[in-house]
C-alpha positions as CSV (number, residue, x, y, z in Angstrom):
1,M,-15.5,60.9,-4.4
2,T,-17.9,60.9,-1.5
3,K,-17.3,62.2,1.9
4,A,-17.5,58.6,3.2
5,D,-14.8,57.6,0.7
6,A,-12.5,60.4,2.0
7,V,-13.1,59.3,5.6
8,K,-12.4,55.7,4.7
9,I,-9.1,56.6,3.1
10,F,-7.9,58.2,6.3
11,G,-9.6,55.8,8.7
12,D,-11.4,58.5,10.7
13,V,-12.7,62.0,10.5
14,A,-10.1,63.4,13.0
15,L,-7.1,62.2,11.0
16,L,-8.7,63.5,7.7
17,A,-9.4,66.9,9.2
18,T,-5.9,67.2,10.7
19,S,-4.3,66.2,7.4
20,L,-6.2,68.9,5.6
21,G,-5.6,71.5,8.3
22,L,-9.3,71.6,9.2
23,G,-11.4,71.0,12.3
24,R,-13.6,67.9,12.5
25,H,-16.7,70.0,12.3
26,A,-15.7,71.2,8.8
27,I,-15.6,67.6,7.5
28,Y,-19.1,67.0,8.9
29,M,-20.3,70.0,7.0
30,W,-19.1,68.7,3.6
31,P,-21.7,67.6,1.1
32,D,-22.0,63.8,0.5
33,D,-20.5,64.1,-3.0
34,L,-17.3,66.2,-2.9
35,P,-16.5,68.8,-5.5
36,Q,-13.4,67.9,-7.6
37,A,-11.2,70.5,-5.8
38,S,-12.0,68.8,-2.4
39,S,-11.4,65.4,-3.8
40,D,-8.0,66.5,-5.1
41,R,-7.1,67.9,-1.7
42,V,-8.0,64.7,0.0
43,L,-5.9,62.6,-2.5
44,G,-3.0,65.1,-2.2
45,A,-3.1,64.8,1.6
46,A,-3.2,61.0,1.3
47,W,-0.3,60.9,-1.0
48,K,1.7,63.2,1.3
49,A,0.8,61.0,4.3
50,G,2.2,58.0,2.5
51,G,2.0,54.4,3.8
52,D,-1.4,52.7,4.1
53,I,-3.2,55.9,3.6
54,A,-1.6,56.5,0.2
55,E,-2.4,52.9,-0.8
56,R,-6.1,53.3,0.1
57,A,-6.2,56.5,-1.9
58,R,-4.7,54.8,-5.0
59,A,-8.1,53.2,-5.7
60,F,-9.6,56.6,-6.3
61,I,-7.1,57.7,-8.9
62,Q,-8.5,57.4,-12.4
63,P,-6.8,54.9,-14.6
64,E,-6.0,57.5,-17.3
65,A,-4.2,59.6,-14.7
66,Q,-2.0,56.6,-13.7
67,A,-0.9,56.1,-17.3
68,A,0.5,59.6,-17.5
């Protein structure tokens, strides 16, 4: 997952940062390609947020993980 994908899931940097308990500046400092642990945190926060955010995150879940 890229940083741009993570922001797209949440709609903006501020909501992403708040959902992860971070400041906006921390998100801007992320690398363009997120490490797996960061991607997992983003998807977990999206799942917890529910609604449209969780639906947008669903596109980033690997098909083999959905089958389990």
